[in-house]
C-alpha positions in Angstrom: 12.8 -49.5 -26.7 10.1 -48.3 -24.4 6.6 -47.8 -25.6 6.0 -43.7 -26.8 3.0 -42.1 -23.9 0.8 -40.1 -27.6 -2.5 -39.8 -24.9 -0.7 -39.2 -21.3 -3.8 -39.3 -18.8 -4.8 -36.5 -16.8 -5.1 -36.0 -13.8 -9.1 -35.5 -12.2 -7.4 -32.8 -10.8 -6.6 -31.4 -13.9 -10.3 -32.8 -15.5 -12.1 -30.7 -12.3 -9.7 -27.1 -12.7 -10.4 -27.3 -16.6 -14.2 -27.7 -16.0 -14.2 -24.8 -14.3 -12.4 -22.8 -16.5 -15.0 -23.6 -19.3 -17.7 -22.7 -17.1 -16.2 -19.8 -15.9 -15.5 -18.5 -19.3 -18.8 -19.6 -20.3 -20.8 -17.3 -17.6 -18.3 -14.3 -19.0 -19.0 -14.1 -22.7 -22.7 -14.2 -22.0 -21.9 -11.7 -19.1 -19.7 -9.7 -21.5 -22.7 -10.4 -23.9 -25.4 -8.9 -22.1 -23.2 -5.6 -21.8 -22.9 -5.8 -25.1 -18.8 -5.7 -24.7 -17.2 -8.0 -27.1 -14.3 -10.1 -25.5 -11.1 -8.0 -24.5 -9.4 -10.1 -27.1 -11.4 -9.1 -29.8 -11.5 -5.7 -28.8 -7.3 -5.9 -29.1 -7.1 -7.7 -32.7 -9.7 -5.5 -33.9 -7.4 -2.3 -32.9 -4.3 -4.0 -34.4 -6.6 -4.4 -37.7 -7.4 -0.6 -37.2 -4.2 0.5 -37.4 -2.7 -2.0 -39.8 -5.3 0.2 -42.4 -3.7 3.6 -41.7 -1.9 4.3 -45.2 0.3 7.2 -43.7 2.1 9.2 -41.4 0.2 12.6 -39.8 2.0 14.7 -38.1 0.3 17.8 -36.4 0.1 20.4 -33.8 -2.3 20.2 -30.8 -3.4 21.2 -27.0 -1.2 19.5 -24.4 -2.5 15.8 -23.8 -5.2 14.6 -21.6 -4.9 14.0 -18.4 -3.5 10.5 -18.2 -1.6 8.5 -15.5 0.5 5.2 -15.6 2.0 6.2 -19.6 5.5 7.2 -20.4 7.7 10.0 -21.8 10.9 9.4 -22.7 13.5 11.8 -24.0 14.2 12.1 -27.4 18.0 11.1 -27.9 19.3 14.4 -30.3 16.7 16.6 -30.9 15.2 19.3 -28.1 11.7 17.0 -27.6 9.7 14.3 -25.0 8.0 11.7 -25.7 5.1 11.2 -24.0 3.6 7.4 -24.7 0.1 5.4 -24.2 -1.8 5.3 -20.6 -4.9 5.7 -19.4 -8.0 8.0 -17.5 -11.1 6.6 -15.0 -13.6 9.1 -14.0 -15.5 7.0 -11.9 -16.9 4.5 -14.2 -15.3 3.7 -17.2 -11.5 3.7 -18.6 -9.8 4.7 -21.4 -6.6 3.7 -22.2 -4.0 5.9 -25.0 -1.9 4.6 -27.5 -1.0 8.2 -28.6 2.2 8.7 -29.5 3.2 13.0 -28.5 6.2 14.6 -29.2 7.2 18.4 -26.6 9.5 20.2 -28.4 11.4 22.5 -25.1 12.4 25.4 -27.4 8.8 26.0 -28.9 7.1 24.8 -26.5 4.6 23.2 -28.5 3.0 19.2 -27.9 2.7 17.6 -31.9 1.0 14.3 -31.9 2.5 11.8 -34.6 -0.2 8.5 -36.0 2.2 5.5 -37.9 0.5 3.0 -39.9 1.0 0.4 -37.8 1.0 1.3 -34.2 0.7 -1.0 -30.7 -2.5 -0.4 -29.1 -3.3 1.2 -26.6 -1.6 -0.1 -22.7 -0.9 1.8 -19.7 1.6 0.4 -17.1 4.2 -0.6 -19.6 8.4 0.5 -20.4 10.0 2.3 -22.0 13.0 2.8 -23.4 15.7 5.5 -25.7 18.4 3.4 -27.6 20.8 5.9 -28.6 21.4 4.0 -32.7 20.8 5.3 -35.8 18.4 8.3 -34.9 17.0 7.5 -32.2 15.2 4.6 -31.5 12.0 4.2 -28.6 11.4 0.5 -27.4 7.7 -0.7 -25.7 7.7 -3.4 -23.9 4.3 -5.2 -22.4 1.6 -3.1 -20.2 -2.0 -3.9 -19.7 -5.3 -3.4 -21.3 -8.7 -2.8 -19.3 -12.0 -2.7 -21.2 -14.5 0.5 -20.3 -15.8 -1.6 -18.0 -12.9 -3.2 -15.6 -14.8 -6.5 -16.4 -11.8 -7.4 -17.9 -7.6 -7.1 -18.4 -4.9 -8.0 -20.7 -1.1 -8.0 -20.0 0.6 -7.7 -23.0 4.4 -9.5 -23.4 4.4 -8.2 -27.0 8.1 -6.1 -27.9 7.3 -2.4 -30.2 10.5 -0.3 -31.5 9.2 3.2 -32.8 13.1 4.3 -34.6 12.4 8.1 -34.3 13.8 8.9 -37.7 11.9 6.6 -39.7 9.0 7.6 -37.9 8.3 3.5 -38.5 6.8 1.2 -35.2 7.8 -2.9 -36.1 6.9 -5.2 -33.9 9.6 -7.9 -33.3 8.9 -11.2 -32.6 11.4 -13.2 -30.7 11.2 -16.3 -29.1 11.7 -16.2 -25.1 10.5 -13.5 -24.0 9.1 -12.2 -20.5 5.3 -13.5 -20.1 2.5 -11.2 -19.8 2.6 -8.3 -17.1 2.0 -5.0 -16.9 3.9 -2.9 -13.7 7.4 -4.2 -14.2 10.8 -2.1 -15.3 12.9 -1.4 -18.0 16.0 0.1 -18.7 18.8 0.9 -21.1 22.2 -0.7 -20.3 25.5 -1.5 -22.2 23.0 -2.5 -25.0 20.9 -4.2 -23.3 17.4 -3.6 -22.0 16.5 -5.8 -19.1 13.4 -6.1 -17.2 12.1 -6.9 -13.6 9.3 -8.0 -11.5 5.7 -7.1 -13.0 2.2 -8.4 -12.1 -0.3 -10.6 -13.7 -4.1 -10.2 -13.5 -7.3 -12.0 -14.5 -9.3 -11.1 -12.3 -9.7 -14.5 -10.7 -5.9 -14.9 -9.3 -2.7 -12.6 -9.7 0.6 -13.0 -9.5 3.9 -11.0 -9.3 7.5 -11.5 -10.0 11.2 -11.6 -9.8 12.7 -12.7 -12.7 14.9 -10.8 -15.0 15.3 -11.0 -18.6 17.5 -10.0 -20.9 16.7 -8.2 -24.8 19.9 -8.1 -26.4 20.0 -5.3 -29.3 22.7 -6.8 -31.1 20.8 -10.1 -32.0 17.4 -9.5 -30.8 17.4 -12.3 -28.7 15.9 -13.0 -25.1 17.5 -14.7 -22.7 16.7 -15.6 -18.9 19.0 -14.7 -16.4 19.8 -17.5 -14.3 20.9 -15.3 -10.4 22.7 -16.2 -7.1 22.0 -14.4 -4.3 19.6 -13.3 -2.0 16.9 -12.1 -4.3 14.3 -10.0 -4.0 10.6 -11.2 -3.4 8.4 -10.4 -6.1 7.2 -7.2 -6.7 5.9 -4.5 -9.1 5.1 -0.8 -9.4 9.2 -0.7 -8.4 12.6 2.0 -8.4 14.6 0.6 -11.1 17.7 1.7 -12.0 21.5 1.4 -13.9 24.3 2.4 -12.0 27.9 3.7 -12.8 29.3 1.0 -12.6 26.9 -1.2 -14.8 24.9 -2.9 -12.3 20.8 -3.0 -11.7 20.1 -1.1 -8.2 16.2 -2.3 -7.0 14.4 -0.7 -4.9 10.7 -0.6 -3.0 7.5 -2.5 -5.4 4.0 -3.7 -4.0 3.0 -7.1 -4.3 0.7 -8.8 -2.3 -0.6 -11.9 -1.9 -3.5 -13.7 -0.6 -4.6 -14.9 3.4 -7.6 -16.5 3.1 -10.4 -17.1 0.4 -11.0 -13.5 -0.7 -8.2 -12.0 1.7 -5.3 -10.5 0.8 -2.5 -9.3 2.6 -0.4 -6.1 0.4 2.4 -5.7 1.4 4.3 -2.3 0.8 8.5 -2.8 0.4 11.5 -1.1 1.2 14.6 -3.4 0.5 17.7 -2.3 -1.7 18.8 -4.4 -3.8 22.0 -4.7 -6.8 21.8 -6.9 -9.8 26.4 -7.6 -11.0 27.4 -10.1 -13.2 29.1 -13.4 -10.9 32.7 -12.8 -11.0 33.0 -16.6 -11.4 31.1 -17.1 -14.3 32.9 -16.6 -17.7 29.3 -17.1 -19.7 27.5 -13.6 -19.2 24.6 -15.5 -17.9 25.0 -15.7 -14.4 24.8 -12.7 -12.2 24.1 -12.7 -8.7 21.6 -10.0 -5.4 23.2 -8.0 -2.7 21.2 -7.3 -0.3 22.0 -3.4 0.1 22.4 -1.2 3.2 20.6 2.2 2.7 22.3 5.2 3.7 21.1 8.8 4.6 17.9 9.4 5.3 14.9 7.0 6.4 12.4 6.8 3.4 8.8 7.2 3.8 7.6 3.9 2.4 6.5 4.2 -0.6 6.0 2.9 -4.1 4.3 3.9 -7.5 6.8 6.2 -7.1 8.6 7.8 -10.3 12.6 7.6 -10.7 15.2 8.6 -12.8 18.4 9.7 -14.0 19.9 13.6 -13.2 22.8 12.4 -13.4 25.3 9.1 -13.9 26.1 8.8 -9.9 22.2 10.6 -9.0 18.3 9.8 -9.6 16.0 11.8 -7.9 12.4 10.3 -7.3 9.7 12.3 -7.2 5.8 11.4 -5.5 4.7 7.7 -4.3 2.0 6.5 -2.2 1.6 4.6 1.5 -1.6 2.7 2.0 -1.9 0.4 5.2 -3.5 -2.8 5.0 -3.7 -2.8 7.9 -5.9 0.1 9.0 -9.3 -1.7 8.0 -10.5 2.2 9.2 -9.0 4.3 6.9 -8.2 2.7 3.9 -6.6 6.0 2.4 -3.2 6.6 1.6 -0.6 8.8 2.5 0.5 10.5 -0.8 3.9 11.7 -1.7 5.0 15.5 -3.2 8.7 15.5 -1.6 11.9 15.4 -4.8 14.1 12.0 -3.0 18.1 12.5 -4.3 19.7 8.7 -4.3 23.4 8.3 -5.0 24.2 5.6 -6.6 28.4 5.4 -5.7 27.5 5.1 -1.8 23.3 3.8 -1.9 22.2 6.9 -0.3 19.2 8.7 0.0 18.1 12.7 0.7 16.2 15.9 0.2 16.0 18.0 -1.7 15.7 21.5 -0.6 14.5 23.9 -3.2 16.3 27.2 -2.5 13.6 30.5 -3.7 16.1 33.3 -1.9 17.8 32.3 -5.5 15.2 33.4 -7.2 14.6 36.0 -6.0 18.3 37.5 -5.2 18.3 36.6 -9.4 15.0 38.6 -9.3 16.0 41.7 -8.2 19.6 41.8 -10.6 16.9 41.7 -13.0 14.9 44.6 -11.8 18.1 46.9 -11.0 18.7 45.6 -14.6 16.3 47.3 -15.3 16.6 50.4 -13.1 13.6 49.7 -10.7 14.5 47.6 -8.1 15.0 51.8 -5.5 11.3 52.3 -6.2 10.0 48.2 -5.4 12.4 48.6 -2.4 11.0 51.5 -1.2 7.5 50.6 -1.8 8.5 48.1 0.2 9.9 49.6 3.2 7.0 51.5 3.2 4.2 48.5 4.0 2.9 49.4 7.7 4.3 46.6 10.0 1.2 45.5 11.9 0.3 42.8 14.5 0.8 39.2 13.7 -3.0 37.4 14.5 -1.8 34.1 16.6 -2.1 30.9 13.9 -1.9 27.8 15.1 0.0 24.7 12.5 -0.9 21.4 12.3 1.9 19.1 10.7 1.1 15.5 10.2 3.8 12.8 10.8 4.9 12.2 7.3 5.3 16.2 7.2 3.8 16.3 4.0 0.8 17.4 4.5 0.1 20.9 6.6 -3.3 21.8 7.9 -3.3 26.0 9.1 -6.7 26.8 11.3 -7.0 30.3 12.8 -7.3 33.7 10.8 -4.8 34.4 8.3 -1.4 37.2 8.7 -1.6 40.5 8.6 0.8 42.6 6.0 4.0 43.0 7.3 7.2 43.4 5.7 8.7 40.9 7.5 5.8 38.1 6.0 5.6 39.5 2.8 9.4 38.5 2.6 8.3 35.5 3.9 6.1 35.2 1.7 8.3 35.4 -1.4 10.4 32.9 0.4 7.9 30.1 -0.6 8.3 27.1 -2.7 5.9 25.9 -4.9 5.7 22.4 -5.0 3.2 19.8 -7.8 0.6 18.2 -5.4 1.1 14.8 -4.3 0.9 11.7 -7.0 1.5 8.3 -8.2 2.9 7.5 -10.8 3.9 11.0 -12.9 6.1 11.3 -15.9 9.5 12.6 -15.1 12.5 13.2 -17.6 16.0 15.1 -17.4 16.6 17.3 -20.3 19.0 19.8 -20.4 19.7 19.8 -17.0 16.2 20.6 -16.7 13.6 18.3 -13.9 10.4 17.5 -16.5 7.5 16.9 -14.1 3.9 15.8 -16.3 0.7 14.2 -15.0 0.0 11.3 -12.7 -2.9 11.1 -10.3 -4.2 11.0 -7.0 -6.8 9.9 -4.6 -9.0 11.5 -2.2 -11.5 9.2 -0.7 -13.8 6.1 -3.8 -12.4 10.1 -5.7 -9.8 10.3 -8.4 -7.7 13.1 -9.7 -5.8 12.4 -12.8 -3.8 15.7 -14.0 -2.1 17.3 -16.9 -0.2 19.9 -15.7 3.2 20.6 -16.2 6.4 21.1 -14.3 9.9 21.5 -14.7 13.1 22.2 -12.0 17.0 23.7 -12.9 18.6 21.3 -11.4 21.6 23.2 -11.5 20.0 25.9 -9.7 17.5 25.1 -7.6 15.9 27.1 -7.0 12.0 26.8 -7.6 9.3 24.8 -9.8 7.8 26.3 -12.5 5.1 25.8 -14.1 4.2 25.4 -17.8 0.5 23.8 -17.6 -1.8 24.7 -14.8 -4.5 22.4 -14.3 -8.3 23.0 -13.5 -8.9 20.4 -11.4 -12.8 21.6 -11.0 -13.0 20.9 -14.2 -12.6 17.3 -14.1 -15.8 15.2 -14.5 -16.2 12.5 -11.6 -19.1 10.2 -12.7 -18.6 7.7 -9.7 -18.8 10.1 -6.9 -21.4 10.7 -4.3 -23.0 14.2 -3.4 -21.0 14.6 -0.4 -18.5 13.6 -2.3 -18.9 16.1 -4.9 -18.6 19.2 -2.6 -16.3 18.5 -1.4 -13.3 20.8 -2.0 -10.5 20.8 -4.8 -7.4 19.7 -2.7 -5.6 19.4 -5.0 -5.7 22.7 -6.7 -2.1 22.3 -8.6 -2.6 25.8 -10.8 0.9 27.6 -9.3 1.7 32.4 -9.3 5.3 32.8 -9.7 4.9 35.4 -7.3 2.6 33.8 -4.8 2.9 30.5 -5.4 -0.2 28.4 -4.2 -0.1 26.2 -1.0 -1.9 23.2 -0.6 -4.3 22.6 2.3 -4.9 18.3 3.5 -6.2 17.3 6.1 -5.7 13.5 6.0 -6.5 12.5 9.5 
């Protein structure tokens, strides 16, 4: 028998790396001490201690949640309720990360917040999945916490479940799970939680992932699946959806790589893949990636969109951003607010076009039932037609942002009719919350950037997925009330280009010049 190597020698490179790490840690601790900020792991540990001290469940009706992005919005499996957890808000100087658990009652149209002993620490960029077991379970994995100064980041690798019926949080401890990350995606399929991708960043280095983990909800065990085939490159912020035939669809996302010291190059992915069980495997542990040929319209490149199943074979996608890293003169990104549909059987994209004419017809029908239609139609017919002054309309390449130059047209019966048929659409944004309940698509919050300024939303809308006639505003957002502490005086004087208020009779247009 050979001798056991009890004292394995370290290479010179390993010793140098350890010394460098110790020096960086000492320097960081000194900088944090000078700034009056604790180490982030200590901050999180203190938060968990405080949450554990809570000795009872409290629940109260509140005003709508504060502005936030990178939260999760889920649907109660048995009640007419939406569930919001976590998220973050940045005001230009500091970042606040939340661990609030909100419920929105769709029938009463009211928000409530529930505080339960032993809740997870604050996080954003996490994922949540609803499982219809028992009285319903809300599962949460990963995410990140940022110190207020944004000088420290902490990525989680923990798994939590909130028992909806018992109003109880549980931290699930099981070996073999994914490494710490945020920006990943998690979906529920066949009594299992699937986790794909994400990234980890400690301000000195970063890493993107393309691994796939499964958490079995029957045995409470993790497994990293064996994959073959043409796999997607590592990425975060992608779309992951279950297909009707129990496969996993992955689209798009974002990643970056280091070109040279202090120089990174980002990439917005536009490819689509399917992950399916290997036909030659009987163990259920081997899966295969396949590159998918996409059909329908050519979707504009974007990342940080949100997608949700509307039907078993149909998903809707809203929002997103495209940053052109090759254009050093213009670092502003293109933000989107088009509603896109994806057929999960044919893998085809198409634009969802709303039909405001249907809403107008229903409005006339309601007026007729009240006996007022004749008077209103007579008033419309008495409008004097006047010549419409010429106007110039310029639309940029992506067709999303429109700027109108020149005098506004004068009122005429024909123009009035066109105005009635205009369709309001929520402002462009990234990472909004989407949820579908009772054939209604709900949209909450998200974030938009204008130069160095960030607009974080707390507006709230719904769209009837059967009628597809109009977005209805539940909560308006007055962006002029949002304080931005990191902008210059010139930026402060800019107009509110993302006014998200709306009126059912006169929808508000958003005019944005991105050139």
